[in-house]
N, C-alpha and C positions, 0 to 999 in steps of 0.2 A: 587342684584348682588352677594352678599356674598353667598346666598343660591345656586345660579347657580354655583359658584365656588366649593362649597362643593359637589353638585350633580355631576358636571363634574369630580371632583377628584375621587369620588366613582366609577363612570362609568369607568374611565380610569384604576383604580386599578383592578376592576372586569375583564376588558378586558385582562389586562396582566396576571392575575391569571388564566383566562380561557385558554389563549394561552399556558402558562406554563404547565397546567394540560393536555392539548391536546398533547403537545410534549412528556410529560412523558408517556401518554397512548400509543403513537405510538412507542416509543423506546422499542425495544425488551429486554426482560429479558436475562441476560447472565448467562450461567452455570459457575461453578467454573473454568473449563478448558478454557472457552471462555474469562473470566475475566483475567486469567493468560496470555493468548495470547495477549490480549489488552495491558496489562502492559508490557509484553516483547517487543512488537513491537513499542509502542509509543516512539517517539524520539530515534529511533534506526538507525543503519547503518548496512546494509548487506555488508560485506567486504570479497571478495573472488576472485574466478577465474572462467573463462568460457572456454570451448573448442568448437571447430567447427568440426563437423563430416567430415571425409575425409581429415582432415588436421593434420595427425599424425606427420608430419614433423615440426609442430609448437608447441612451448610451450604454455600452457594455458595463457590467457591474464587476467590482473586484471579487476575486476568489483567492483562497489560501488554504492549502492542504499540507499539514505537517506529517511527514513520513518518518517513522522511527527506524524501520528496517524492511527489507524484502527478503524472503526466503523461498528458494525453490523446493517444492515438495515432491516433484516427479513430473516427467515429460514436460508439458507446457503449463503445469499447475504451480502456482506460487501463492504465498500469503504476504499481503502488504499489511504491516503493523502500522496503522494510521492513528493519528490523534484527532478525534472528532470534537470540535468546539462548536457548540450550538446552544444558544440560550444559557441556561444555568449548568449545562452538561459540558464536561471536559474529560473525555474518556479515551483510553487506548482501545482500538477496535481492530481485531484481526479480520482483514477483508480477503476472501478467497478470489483470486483472479486467474486468468490465463494470460500468458505472455507468448505471443507469436512473433517470430522474427521475419522481417522483410529485409533480407540481406543482413546488414550490420545494424539495423534499426529495430529496437524492441517496440512492439505494439501491445499495450495492455487492453484486455477486453473483459467486460462483464455483461451478462445478459439476464435481465429480470432479477437482479440481485436484491435481497432484503438486507438492509443495514439497520442494526439496532438503534432505536430512538429516532431514526430518520424516515423509515417507511420501507416500502418494497417497490419493485418494478423499475429499478435503476439499470439502465443499459448505457454503456459507453465504449468507445474505441479511442484510445489516446496513444499517440506515438511520441517517443522521446528521441531527440537527436541533439548531440552536443549539450548545450546548456538550455535547451528549449523543449517545450511540450506543446502539442496541439491535438485537438480531437473534436469529436461530436458526442453529445450526451442526450439522453432521454430519461424522463421520469414520467411514466404513464404516457399520456398523449402530448405532453409538453417536451420540447427539445430545443437544442441550440448548439452553439460551438463554444469551445473553451481553448485558451491559449495563454502562454506565458513563459516564464523562466524558471529554471531549477536552481535553487540557492541552497547554501549550507544553513543549517539551523544556528541561531544565536541565542544567547541567554534571554533576550527580551521576547523571543517567540512565544514563551509561555503565557504572556499577558495579552496576546492578540487574539481576537475572535475573528471568525470568518463568516462570510455569506457565500454560499455555494449554489450551483444550479439547483440542487435538490431542495433548497428552501425558497426558491422563486415562486411567487404567487402567480397564478394564471389569470387573475382578475386584472 
C-alpha cells in the first residue's frame, strides 16, 4: 500500500507538471510593448466621456469601464476581463478583442460583438497612449466618440456604476 501511495503521488505530480508545461507552451510570448500594455490595463479603470452622433445639443456623458486583466491568446487576439456594471448587474465578463499595433500604440477593436446582458452589434476602435484612450463606437445604427483617462482601480471602484455608450437611448 505504501508503494502504491508513492507511485500515485509521483503520477499526480507528473500530471500537474505536464499540465503546467502545456499551459506555458500555449501561452504566447509577449513583446516589450505588449507586456507594457498588460501592466497598464490590469486592474485599471477607463474614466471618461462619450458622445452620440447627431446629438450636438447634448453634453458628453460620463463613462467608466473597470478592467480586471488583459490576456493575449494568440496573434492579435486578446481577452479583456471587464467588469460590467449595469442596473442590478455587476459581473465579470470576458470580452474577446483584437489588438492591432500602430507603431507603439495599441488599438483595440471589436466588430459586431455580442456582450452578455448588454446586447449585440457592438463595434469599436479604441487607441491607448500613455494615460489616455480615445476612439469611436457603434451599437447598431447609433455611434459616437469616446475618450478619457486610464486610471488604477481603487477600493471604492466597486461601488460605482457606469453609463456607457451601449446604454445610450436613441430617442
